[in-house]
N, C-alpha and C positions, 0 to 999 in steps of 0.2 A: 522639531520637537512638538508633538501635538497631543501626547498623552500624559497622564499623571498617575503616579502610584505612590502611595504613602506620603503625599504632599510634595514629592519631587518630580521634576520633569524627566521623562524617558522617551524612547523612540516608538512607543506603542501607539496604536490607533484606536484604543478604547474598545476593542472587541472583547466581549466577555461571554464566551460560550460556557455551557455547562461543562462538567468535567469531560475533557476530550481525550480519547485514546488513539485517535488517528487524524491526520490532516492531509489534504491534497489541494494544490492550487490549480486554477484554470491555466491552460497553456499560454494565454495572453496576459496572465498575472492580474486580471481585473477582479477576481473573486476567489474565495477560499471555501472549501468544504471541511466541516469538522464532524467526526464520528463521536457520538455521545453515549455515556452510560445511561442516559434517560430515554434511550430507545429512539433517538432521532438523528438524522443528518441535517445539519444547519448550513446554509449557504450565506456567506458574508461578503459584502462589498468592501474590497480592500482600500478603496479610495476614501470612503466615508466611515467605514467601520460598522455600517448599518446592516442588520439582517435582511437578506433578500428572499429567503424561502426556508421552510421547514418541511422535511420529508419524514413522515412517521413510519418507523420500521416495526415497532412493537416490542422488541427485546433489545438488550444491550448491544450496541454497535461497537465493534472492535477495530474496524479498518475502513478505509475509503480510498477510491482511485477514480480519476477523471479520464475520459477518453481523449485521444489526441485532437479530435475535432470539437470537443466540448459539447457534444450532443447528448451524451449519457454519462452516468457515473455508476459505479458499483460500490455497494456497502457490504462488509463482511460481519456476520453476527456471531455472538457468543454461542448460539445454537447450531452453528455450522452452516447456516443458510446464507448464500450470497444473493443479494437483490440487485438487479440492473434497473436503473431509473432513467426514464426519458426526461431530459431536462427542459424540453419545450412544453410538455404537458404536465410535468412533475408527477407522473404516474409510473407504476411498475411495468417494465417490459417483460422481465423474466425473473424467476426465482431459481437459483442454481444450487444443486446439492451434489455431494460426492465426498468421500472420506468421512471422518468422524471428528467431532469436537470443534471448538471455536476456530475462526479464521482471523488471526491477529494481523495479517499482512496481505495486501493486494498490489498488483502491478499490471498495467496494460501494455501490450506490445506496441511498438511505434505505428504499426498499420491498423491498430484497433481491432484486429481479428482474433486475438488471443487474450485471455484474462488468466493471470496466474495468482494462485492463492497459497499462502503459507499457513499450514495447519498446526494447531496445538498438539496434534498427534505426531508431528515431525515429518509430515508429508508435504510435497510440493504438488499442488493440484492445478489442473488445466481445463478451461472451458472455452467454448465458442460463445462470446457474449451476444451474438446476433440471434442464434438459434436456441441457445441454452444447452446445447449438447455438451456432455461431460466427456472429455478426451482422456480421462485416466489420471493417475497420480504416480509420482515417483517417490520412493522411500528415501528419506534422509537419515538422520542419526537417531530417530526415535523420540527425541526431545523436542519441545515446542520451537517452531520457527517464528522469529520476531520480525523478520524483514525479508522481502523479496524485491528484486529490481530487474526489469528487462533492460538489456543494453540498448543504446540509441540506434544501433544498426540492426537490431532485432535478432541477432545470432545467438546471444547468450542470455541466461537467466542466473542471477546471483541469489543465493539464500544464506541467511545468517540466523543463528538461534542460540538456544539455551545450552547446547553442547559445546559452545566455544569454537565452533568450526564454521568457516565460510566455504561455500561450495559454488562452483561455476558449472552450470548445466548447459549441454548442447540442446538448443531449442528443437532441432529436427529429430534427433535420436533419443533424447531424454537421458543421455549418459552424463555422469559426472566427469567433467574434463579436468578439473583441478579442485583440490581441497586443501585447506590450510587451517591447522588448529592453533588457537591463540590461548590467552589466559582470561578466564572469566566469560560470562554470557555475552553474546553479541546482540545489539539492539537495533542497528540500522545499517544500511548499505546504499551506496550511490555510485553510479558510473560516471567516469569522465566522458565528455562529448565524443572522444575518439573511440569509445567502446573497448579500450585496452586498459585504461586505468580504473581501479576500483578502490573506493574508500569505505572502510567498515568501522563502525563505532560500537564500543562495548563497555562493560563495567570496569575494565582495566585500562581503557584508553582508546586511541584512534590508530587504525592500521591502514596503510596505503600500499596497494599491490599493483604490479604490472602484469598483464596477462600475456604469456609467451606461447600462444597457440596459433 
């Protein structure tokens, strides 16, 4: 117990970012990136709670994702622009565009060669983060996507959003392989390490699925 809140001990480490709309941890668990309404991405040391770096984006940042090798990260803006940052130099590598509206969710494929974005316009977007090339988008339900997640084996992409529907997409063909409607908007999704189990969180609760494909 090393943090305090309201005079009582809790399990926090004293990290106090500005209002954060997105979080992503480094693969080795040593640091955390937070996406801020103040137009920054802040990197935090998870052992000490101290800030490590501040990346200035300019506008409100809605999402953030870290590459599997921790050499770069991507930030998604309210203006629809995704910025790829070099973490060694802390400078911009690429600025990615495509689709319209904010990017509330980002996910990187396990091999680091694909970057997926969930759009406020309900589209699933795809970029090559190395070259900045836009590989197109897939139409979802038309309402905002709040979460996207690439499966650990790289075969599937899950999306969840305001239309209360979770979708599983085929990475290769861009087809929806499965879709399940729930009750209430969906806010998050996460794969089981075996790439068959999928947990989805929303306004009305937590849902756990098994992919039979």
